[in-house]
N, C-alpha and C positions, 0 to 999 in steps of 0.2 A: 504494500500500500504506500501511499505518498508520505505517511508519517515517518519521522525518523525514530520513533519508538518501536519496541518489539511488537510484532504482529500477533494477534490472537490466533489460537490453534484452529478455531472454526471460522469459515468464511462468512461474509455478510449474507443476510437473508436473500431469498430469491423471490420468484413470482408467488405472491400470497394466495392466489386463487388455485394454484396447482396442488394436487393431492396425489401422493404416491399410492399405487396399488400394492397388493400383497406381494406380487412378484418383484416389484421395485424394492420393497423392504428386504426380501430375501437376498437380492443381489447386494444391497447396501451393507447389510449386517454380515453377510458371508465374506465379502471382500474386505470389509473393515477388520474382521477377525484375522484374515490372512496377512494384510499389509501393515498392521500396526508397527512392526519393527522398522519398515521403510518410513512411515510417518514420523516416528521419533527421530530417525536419522536426518530427515529432511528439515528439521528445525534448525539445523546448522547450515548457514548459508555460504560457507567457505572461509578461507583464511583471510585475515585482515590485510596482510601484505598483498594478496592478489586483488583485493578490492581497491587498495591504494594504487596499485599498478594500473588497474582499469581506469580509474579517475584521471591519473596522470596522462594516460594514453589518449583519453578523450578531452584533455585540457579543461577539466572541470575541477571545482574546489573539493577539498577533502571531505566536506560535509554534504556534498550534493546528493549522495545516495542514502536511503534509509538503511536500517538494519536489515540484512538479507536473511533468507530462510523462511520456514513455514510456507505460506502461500505465495511468497515472492519468488521470482527467479533467483537461482543461486549464481554466485560470481562466475563459476565455470561456464554456465550457459550464456551468461552475458558476454564473456570474452569470446565465446564461439560465434555469437551473433556479430560482434565487431569484426572478427576475422573474416567472416563470410562477406560482409558489406565492403570491407576494404579490398578484398580480392575480386569480387564480382560486380560491384557497383550497381546494385539493383535500382531500376528506375521507380518501381512501386513496391512498397512493402505493406502488406495487410496483416494486422495484428488482432487477435481475438483474446481479450483480457488485457486491460491496460495496467500500468504501474511502473515499476522500476525499469522494465524492459522498454517501455515507451521512451523514457529519458535516454537510455543508452542507444536505442535504435535511431531515435531522432537526431542525437548528436553525431553518431557515426555517419549518418547520411549527410549531415552538414559538412563533415570533414572529408568524406570520400564519395564524391560523385554528385551530391546534391539531389538525391532521390526524394520521393514523396512517401510519407507515412500516413496510413489510414488505420485508426485504432477503434475497436468496438468493445464496449463493456455494458453489463446489464444494470449498473448502478449509476443513476443520473448524478448524484452528488459527488461520487468518486470520479466520474468523467470530468466534471467541472473542476474539481480539485487538482486532478492530474494535468489538465490543460493549463491551469494557473501555475502549477509547479514547473512545467516545461517552459512557459513563457518567462518565468523568473530567471531562467538560464538562456533566454533568447532562442529557444527552440520552438519551432512552429510545426504542428501536426494537425491532421484532421481527426478530432476526437468525437466519437458518436455514442450517444446513449442508445443502446439497442436492447429493448426489453426481451425477456425470455418468453417464448411461445412453445407450443407442442413441437417436438422434434420432427425432423424430416423423415420421410418414409424409410422404414427399415432400421431405425435407431430409437432407443428409449429416452425417456426424460424430456428435457427442454432444450431449446436452441435459440440462438439470437435471431431476432426479427431484423433482417438485413435488407436495406434498400439501396438502390443505385450502386451496386457492386461493380467495380471496374471490370472490363472484359479481359484485361491482360494484367496478370499479377506475376511479379518476379520472385517474391519471397512471401510465403504464408507462414506466420508464426502463430501457433496454437497453444495458448496458456489459459484457457477457460472454455466453458464454464467449470465450476468446481465439481470434483468427483462426488461430493456428498449429495448432489442431485441424482446421480446414477453413475456407477463405475464406468459405463460405456458412453457417457454423455458427449464426449468430444468426438465420437465417431461421426457425428453429423457434419463435421467439417468437410467430409468428402463431397458435399454438394458444391464446393468451390473448386474442386480439382480441375474441372474442365476449363476454368478461367486462367489457369497457370499457363504461361508461355512455354514453348518447348525449351527444355533446360531449366525451367522454373523449379523452385525448391519448396518443399513442405518441411517445417520443423515442429515436431510435437514435443513439448516439454513434459516432464514427469513420466517418461517412457519406461522407467523401471517398475512402475506399479503394475499389479496384475491386470487391472482393467485396461490400461493402455496397451499391454502386451496382446490382449485379445483383440483390441481395435487394430493393432498392427497386422495381425494375421488376416483379419477380414479385409483390410485395405489391400494387402499384398495379393490376395486372391481376386479382388474386384478390379484392381488397377495394375495389371501386369506390365503396362508400358512404363511404369515408374520403377526406378531402381531403389530398393528399400534397404536400409541398414541402420544400425544403432550406434550411437556414440556414448561412451562411458561418462562418468561424472557422478555427483551426489545423487541426482534424480534421474539421470539418463535422458537422452534425446533420440527420438526416432526421426530419421531423415529420409525423405523421398525426393528423387530427382526425376523430373518428367523427361522422357525420351531415352531410348536405348543407348545413345552415344553421348548422353550428357554427363558431365563430371562436376563434382563439387569442389 
């Protein structure tokens, strides 16, 4: 979150009108029982020296980033995003779930290629706060409040109500919605894969969780023209590159 204080373990509330069915509860409780060691590990956001190195690399003050860990992206994932942007200079980055990654991606785009960032989150106040946070560092991004609505066909839970999605996306960063809605909730991001350019890249954060591993298997079967692999780290990252001859 944008606060420089420690983040609470549970995410902010979602669609108040949505109610889980009994199957959703089985999934949630079952996965929660399996992945609690991972959840505890994820509270640590990385080494302080790596965070300082990231801020120096982005030419940002030492207090620019909040405490990382819990629901925020960890410092390893943030470094990886900067590496990719510096190397590939994406013209358009679309982000699902705003926060610390928005600051890092927006600043990296400023430094490397001047691309455009479009970010979506379900919490209106958080979107406004993140926009103000970025502007305080002279970083401009298109921040959208996108309420959660019933998920797209074939996936459970809720998904973002997205409008005016660009036809050509170079990098799609998926860090929301929270797994507590349903362990497979981020699978609905596949509705955007057709909009990725050839050679475009998908990055799914928290890929070490059991739910995201199941999502990865389904995506690999449904989207064989992507090259799928995982990258290590505290939380893990699933990477998909569109096109057989594309490279990351």
